N, C-alpha and C positions, 0 to 999 in steps of 0.2 A: 504494499500499500504505500510506503514512503515514494517508490517512484512514481506513482500515480499523482501524488501530493505535487512533487517537485515539478512533475510535468505539466500538470494543470495550472499550476502558477504562471510557469514560463508561457503557457501555450495561451493564456487570457492575460497575460502582459503586455501583450502587442496586439494590433488591430490588425484584423484581416476579415477576407470573407469569399474565396473562390473553392475549387476543388482541390482535395487534396493528394499529395505525390512526393515522391523521393528525390525532387530534382531542385536544380538552383537556377537563378534568372535575375536579369537586370543587373548583371556586374556585381553582385554580392555573392561571395562563393563559401557557403557555410561548410563546405564537405574539406577545406584545409584545416578546418580545427580538429582537435584530439577527441578519437572515438574509440581509444583503450578502455577495457572493462574486464572486470572478473566474474560479474553477475549483472542482470538487468537494472538492479537497483543504481548501479554506478553510472545509469544513462539516463539521458532527459530528451524530450522532443522539444525542439527550435522550429521556428520558422526557416524556410529556406529559400524563400521565391523571392520575385522583384521587392526590394522595400518600400519602392514608390508604388505601390499599386494594391488593390485589394487581393489577397491571395492567401490560399491556406495550403500551401506547399509545406511540408515538413520534413525534418531530417532527425536523427538521433545523433547526439554528440555526448562526450563525458561531462558527468557533472561539475568538474573542474573548468571545462572549457565553456560551459553555458554562461558564465558570466560575460565573459571576453565576447562571446557571440552576439549577447544582448547589448552590450556596451558599443561593439562596432556597428551593429546593425542600426542604432540610434546615430551613430556619427554619420554612418553613410547618409541617412535619410536627412540630416541637417545640411549635409553638404549637396545632395545628389537629388532632393525632392524640392525643386524651387516652387512648386505650387502648394506647397505643403501636403501633409497627408488626407487622401480622400475619406469619408466618412463611410465606415464598410460595417458590415454587419457581422455576427458572431459566426465562427466556425464550428464544424461538427467536433466532437469529441475526439481528442486526437487517437492513434494506434496506439498499443502498448510498445516499450521498448523490449528489446533482445539484446542478448550478448551472446554471439557466434563466433568462436575462434578468437576471442579477445577483441573483439570488434562491436560496437554499438549499432544496432539496428532498429528496423519497424517491425512488427508483426503484420 
């Protein structure tokens, strides 16, 4: 349940609104962050899509990397989203995290 709580916080800590997927876009590469783990509890769900648009694209990263992802995403938004952030609806609940061969992933 600890993983769900951390994932839930990060998931709703940012605004977004379209379909869910494990891809990156818009020049913000979430896949460069640490994804190492020993259990699924070491992983959290973060947004991975274009930070300047409504998107519910997600990926899994390590707990330690999640703060950097969110901080870097906010910095990216300030620098690259001149129109400001759109008003987006809520995303569906994120998928559960997994830890396979020492790498965070999504179910």
